[in-house]
DODO-361503 format. One line per 2 residues: number of its first residue (from 1); their letters; for each residue x, y, z of N, C-alpha, C. Coordinates in Angstrom, 1 decimal. Atoms other than C-alpha are relative to their C-alpha. Layout:
NUM = A = X Y Z X Y Z X Y Z  ...
This chain:
1 = MK = -0.5 1.2 -0.7 218.5 184.3 -15.9 -0.3 -1.3 -0.8  0.2 1.2 0.7 219.0 181.0 -17.7 -0.7 -1.1 0.8
3 = TI = 0.7 1.2 -0.7 216.9 177.9 -16.9 1.1 -1.0 0.2  -0.9 1.1 -0.3 218.6 174.8 -15.5 0.2 -0.8 -1.3
5 = NE = -0.2 0.7 1.3 218.0 173.1 -18.9 0.8 0.7 -1.0  -0.8 -0.7 0.9 219.5 175.9 -20.8 1.5 -0.1 0.4
7 = LQ = -1.4 0.1 -0.5 222.6 175.7 -18.6 0.6 -1.4 -0.3  -0.4 1.4 0.3 222.7 171.9 -19.1 0.4 -0.1 -1.4
9 = DE = -0.3 0.1 1.4 222.6 172.3 -22.8 1.3 0.7 -0.4  -1.3 -0.7 0.2 225.5 174.8 -22.7 1.2 -1.0 0.4
11 = VI = -1.1 0.9 -0.5 227.6 172.2 -20.7 0.1 -1.1 -1.1  -0.1 1.1 1.0 226.7 169.5 -23.2 0.7 0.4 -1.3
13 = EE = -0.6 -0.5 1.2 227.7 171.7 -26.1 1.5 0.2 0.2  -1.4 -0.1 -0.3 231.0 172.5 -24.5 0.8 -1.3 0.0
15 = FS = -0.6 1.3 0.0 231.8 168.9 -23.9 0.0 -0.7 -1.4  0.1 0.6 1.3 230.7 167.9 -27.4 1.1 0.4 -1.0
17 = EF = -1.1 -0.5 0.8 233.6 169.9 -28.8 1.2 -0.9 0.1  -1.2 0.9 -0.1 236.0 167.2 -27.6 -0.5 -1.5 -0.2
19 = DD = 0.3 1.4 0.2 236.0 163.6 -28.8 0.7 -0.9 1.0  -0.9 0.8 -0.8 238.8 162.4 -26.6 -0.3 0.2 1.5
21 = WM = 0.3 -0.1 -1.4 238.1 161.7 -22.9 1.1 0.7 0.8  -1.1 -0.7 -0.7 241.5 163.0 -21.9 -0.2 1.5 -0.1
23 = DK = 0.3 -1.4 0.2 240.5 166.4 -23.3 -1.2 0.4 0.9  1.1 -0.3 -0.9 237.2 166.2 -21.4 0.4 0.0 1.5
25 = YQ = -0.5 -0.1 -1.4 239.0 165.4 -18.2 0.8 1.3 0.3  -0.8 -1.3 -0.2 241.3 168.4 -18.8 -1.0 1.2 0.1
27 = LL = 1.0 -1.1 -0.1 238.2 170.6 -19.3 -0.6 0.0 1.4  0.5 0.1 -1.3 236.8 169.3 -16.0 1.0 0.6 1.0
29 = ID = -1.0 -0.5 -0.9 240.1 170.0 -14.2 0.1 1.6 -0.1  -0.1 -1.4 0.2 240.2 173.5 -15.8 -1.2 0.7 0.7
31 = LG = 1.2 -0.6 -0.6 236.6 174.2 -14.6 0.2 0.0 1.5  -0.3 0.1 -1.4 237.6 173.0 -11.1 0.9 1.1 0.5
33 = NE = -1.0 -1.0 -0.3 240.6 175.3 -11.1 -0.6 1.4 0.0  0.6 -1.4 0.1 238.4 178.3 -12.0 -0.9 0.3 1.1
35 = QP = 0.9 -0.2 -1.1 236.2 177.8 -9.0 0.7 0.8 1.1  -0.7 -0.8 -1.1 236.9 180.4 -6.3 0.1 -1.0 1.2
37 = PL = -0.2 0.9 -1.1 238.3 178.7 -3.2 -1.1 0.2 1.0  1.0 -0.1 -1.0 235.8 178.0 -0.5 0.6 0.6 1.3
39 = DP = -0.5 -0.6 -1.2 236.1 180.1 2.6 0.2 -1.1 1.1  -0.3 1.1 -1.0 237.8 178.0 5.3 -1.1 -0.2 1.1
41 = IY = 1.0 0.2 -1.0 234.9 178.7 7.7 -1.1 -1.1 -0.4  0.9 1.0 0.5 232.8 176.4 5.5 0.6 -1.4 -0.1
43 = KT = -0.6 1.3 0.1 235.3 173.6 5.5 -0.2 -0.8 1.3  0.3 0.7 -1.2 233.6 171.8 8.3 -0.5 -1.4 -0.3
45 = DK = 0.5 1.4 0.1 232.6 168.2 8.9 -1.5 0.0 -0.4  1.4 -0.1 0.3 229.0 169.3 8.6 -0.2 0.2 -1.5
47 = NL = 0.1 -0.2 1.4 229.6 170.4 5.0 0.7 -1.1 -0.9  -0.6 1.1 0.8 231.5 167.3 4.0 -1.1 -0.9 -0.6
49 = ID = 1.0 0.9 0.6 229.5 165.1 1.6 0.4 -1.5 0.3  -0.2 1.4 -0.2 229.1 161.5 2.6 -0.1 -0.7 -1.3
51 = GC = 0.1 0.8 1.2 229.7 158.9 0.0 1.0 0.4 -1.1  -1.0 -0.4 1.0 232.5 160.7 -1.8 1.4 -0.5 0.5
53 = QS = -1.3 0.5 -0.3 235.9 159.1 -2.0 1.0 1.1 0.5  -0.9 -1.1 -0.4 237.7 162.4 -1.9 -0.9 0.9 0.8
55 = RV = 0.8 -0.9 -0.9 236.7 165.2 0.4 -0.6 1.1 -0.8  0.8 -1.0 0.7 234.0 167.5 -0.9 -0.8 0.8 1.0
57 = WL = 0.7 -0.9 -0.9 232.7 170.5 1.1 -1.1 0.7 -0.9  1.1 -0.7 0.7 229.3 171.9 0.0 -0.7 1.0 0.9
59 = QA = 0.7 -1.0 -0.8 227.9 175.1 1.4 -1.2 0.5 -0.9  1.2 -0.5 0.7 224.4 176.2 0.5 -0.6 1.1 0.8
61 = DL = 0.7 -1.1 -0.6 222.7 179.5 1.2 -1.2 0.4 -0.8  1.3 -0.4 0.7 219.2 180.8 0.5 0.1 1.5 0.0
63 = EN = 0.0 -1.5 0.2 219.3 184.4 -0.9 -1.1 0.4 -0.9  1.1 -0.5 0.8 216.2 186.1 -2.2 -0.8 -1.2 -0.7
65 = GK = 0.8 1.2 0.5 214.4 182.7 -2.6 0.8 -0.9 -1.0  -0.8 0.9 0.8 217.3 181.2 -4.6 1.1 -0.6 0.8
67 = VT = -1.0 0.7 -0.7 219.8 178.7 -3.5 1.4 0.2 -0.7  -1.4 -0.3 0.5 223.5 179.6 -3.9 0.9 -1.1 0.6
69 = FR = -0.9 1.1 -0.4 226.0 176.7 -3.8 1.4 0.5 -0.1  -1.4 -0.2 0.1 229.7 177.0 -3.1 0.6 -1.3 0.5
71 = AE = -0.6 1.3 -0.4 232.0 174.0 -2.9 1.5 0.0 -0.3  -1.4 0.3 0.3 235.5 172.7 -2.9 0.3 -1.5 0.2
73 = SD = -0.5 1.4 -0.2 237.3 169.4 -3.2 1.5 -0.1 0.0  -1.5 0.2 0.0 240.8 168.1 -2.6 0.4 -0.8 -1.2
75 = AL = -0.4 0.8 1.2 240.6 166.1 -5.9 -0.4 0.8 -1.2  0.2 -0.9 1.1 241.0 167.9 -9.2 -1.3 -0.3 -0.9
77 = IV = 1.1 0.4 0.9 238.4 166.0 -11.3 -1.3 0.2 0.8  1.2 -0.1 -0.9 235.9 166.0 -8.4 -0.4 1.5 0.1
79 = KG = 0.2 -1.5 -0.1 236.4 169.8 -8.1 -0.7 0.5 -1.3  0.6 -0.3 1.3 235.5 170.0 -11.8 -1.5 -0.4 -0.1
81 = II = 1.3 0.5 0.0 232.4 167.9 -11.4 -0.9 0.9 0.8  0.8 -0.8 -0.9 231.1 169.9 -8.5 -0.2 1.4 -0.6
83 = AL = 0.1 -1.3 0.7 231.9 173.1 -10.5 -1.1 0.0 -1.1  1.1 0.2 1.0 229.6 171.8 -13.3 -1.4 0.0 0.7
85 = LI = 1.3 0.0 -0.7 226.8 171.0 -10.8 -0.4 1.4 0.5  0.2 -1.3 -0.5 227.1 174.4 -9.3 -0.5 0.9 -1.1
87 = RV = 0.3 -0.8 1.2 227.0 176.1 -12.7 -1.4 -0.2 -0.4  1.3 0.3 0.5 223.8 174.3 -13.6 -1.1 0.3 1.0
89 = VS = 1.1 -0.1 -1.0 221.8 174.4 -10.3 0.0 1.2 0.9  -0.1 -1.2 -0.9 223.1 177.4 -8.3 -0.8 1.2 -0.5
91 = EH = 0.8 -1.2 0.3 221.0 180.6 -8.2 -1.3 -0.4 -0.6  1.3 0.4 0.4 217.8 178.7 -8.8 -0.9 -0.2 1.2
93 = TP = 0.9 0.2 -1.1 214.7 178.3 -6.6 0.1 -1.5 0.5  0.0 1.4 -0.5 214.4 175.2 -4.4 -0.9 -0.9 -0.9
95 = DE = 0.9 0.8 0.9 211.5 174.0 -6.6 0.7 -0.3 -1.3  -0.6 0.2 1.3 213.5 174.4 -9.8 1.1 -1.1 0.2
97 = IL = -1.1 1.0 -0.2 216.4 172.4 -8.3 -0.7 -1.4 0.3  0.7 1.2 -0.3 214.0 169.7 -7.0 -0.6 -0.7 -1.2
99 = NA = 0.7 0.5 1.2 212.2 169.4 -10.3 0.9 -0.3 -1.2  -0.9 0.1 1.1 215.3 169.4 -12.4 0.4 -1.5 -0.3
101 = DL = -0.5 1.3 0.5 216.2 166.3 -14.5 1.4 0.3 -0.4  -1.4 -0.3 0.4 220.0 166.5 -14.6 0.5 -0.9 -1.1
103 = YF = -0.3 0.9 1.1 220.3 164.9 -18.0 1.4 0.2 -0.5  -1.4 -0.3 0.6 223.7 166.5 -18.8 1.0 -1.0 0.5
105 = IE = -1.0 0.9 -0.6 225.5 164.0 -16.6 0.1 -1.2 -1.0  0.0 1.1 1.0 224.4 161.2 -19.0 0.5 0.4 -1.3
107 = EI = -0.3 -0.5 1.3 224.7 163.3 -22.1 1.5 0.2 -0.3  -1.4 -0.3 0.3 228.3 164.3 -21.7 0.9 -1.3 0.3
109 = GL = -0.7 1.3 -0.2 229.2 160.6 -20.8 0.7 0.0 1.3  -0.7 0.0 -1.3 230.3 161.5 -17.3 -0.1 -1.3 0.8
111 = KE = 0.2 1.2 -0.8 228.7 158.5 -15.7 0.8 -1.1 -0.4  -0.7 1.2 0.5 230.3 156.0 -17.9 1.5 0.1 0.0
113 = HL = -1.4 -0.2 0.0 233.7 157.5 -17.7 0.6 0.3 1.3  -0.5 -0.2 -1.3 234.0 157.8 -14.0 0.1 -1.4 0.7
115 = SP = -0.1 1.3 -0.7 235.1 155.0 -11.7 -1.2 -0.1 0.9  1.2 0.2 -0.8 232.3 153.5 -9.7 0.0 0.9 1.3
117 = TR = 0.0 -0.8 -1.3 233.4 155.3 -6.5 -0.2 1.5 -0.3  0.3 -1.4 0.4 233.5 158.7 -8.3 -1.4 0.2 -0.5
119 = SN = 1.4 0.0 0.5 230.1 157.9 -9.9 -0.9 0.1 1.2  0.8 -0.1 -1.2 228.7 157.3 -6.4 0.2 1.3 0.7
121 = GL = -0.2 -1.3 -0.6 230.3 160.5 -5.2 -0.8 1.1 -0.8  0.8 -1.0 0.8 228.6 162.4 -8.1 -1.4 -0.1 0.5
123 = LA = 1.3 0.2 -0.5 225.3 160.9 -7.0 -0.2 0.6 1.4  0.1 -0.6 -1.4 226.0 161.9 -3.4 0.0 1.5 -0.1
125 = MV = 0.0 -1.5 0.1 226.7 165.5 -4.5 -1.4 0.5 -0.4  1.4 -0.4 0.5 223.4 165.7 -6.5 -1.0 -0.1 1.2
127 = KQ = 1.0 0.2 -1.1 221.5 164.2 -3.5 0.1 1.0 1.0  -0.2 -1.0 -1.0 223.1 166.6 -1.1 -0.6 1.4 -0.4
129 = MR = 0.6 -1.3 0.5 222.1 169.6 -3.3 -1.5 0.0 0.0  1.4 0.1 -0.1 218.6 168.3 -3.5 -0.5 0.1 1.5
131 = MY = 0.3 -0.1 -1.4 218.5 167.9 0.3 0.0 1.4 0.5  0.0 -1.4 -0.4 219.5 171.5 0.8 -1.2 0.7 -0.6
133 = AL = 1.2 -0.7 0.6 216.8 172.6 -1.7 -1.3 -0.3 0.7  1.2 0.5 -0.7 214.2 170.5 0.1 -0.1 0.8 1.4
135 = AF = 0.0 -0.6 -1.3 215.2 172.0 3.5 -0.3 1.5 -0.2  0.3 -1.4 0.2 215.1 175.6 2.1 -1.4 0.2 -0.4
137 = KA = 1.4 -0.1 0.4 211.7 174.9 0.5 -0.9 -0.1 1.3  0.8 0.1 -1.3 210.3 173.8 3.9 0.1 1.2 0.8
139 = KM = -0.3 -1.2 -0.8 211.9 176.8 5.6 -0.9 1.2 -0.6  0.7 -1.1 0.7 210.3 179.2 3.0 -1.5 -0.2 0.2
141 = QE = 1.5 0.2 -0.2 206.8 177.5 3.4 -0.3 0.4 1.5  0.3 -0.3 -1.4 207.1 177.9 7.2 -0.1 1.5 0.2
143 = QQ = 0.0 -1.5 -0.1 207.9 181.6 6.8 -1.3 0.6 -0.6  1.2 -0.6 0.6 204.9 182.1 4.6 -1.3 -0.3 0.8
145 = S = 1.2 0.3 -0.7 202.4 180.4 6.9 -0.1 0.8 1.3
């Protein structure tokens, strides 16, 4: 199993192959399109992320001590962004997610090439993933005591 940082480095490498941001956007859209669709039972208001301009549903489950994320969005680029986040943090422990420095966002230039509203949405997605990790961590500690 790769670490969060190894996965981030892979993403950075993939994006560094393109100089043009139009190509990078295309890569994001392709990544979003490769995401399996989210089961309609998870497309609830409870799973909608606050602070996103477009609608983003995020489902998190704890399986064998690791957090599995699934998501979908009605916007192509946003779907790609959430696909990247899932690729990097899904299937890791709550602690790994909480301690991760998600430097790939800066490195691939995502922050500076997103509109302010999309950038806020990205931060909202990261925050929501961390909130889930925190909740699962607390739940695991309860079960151990």
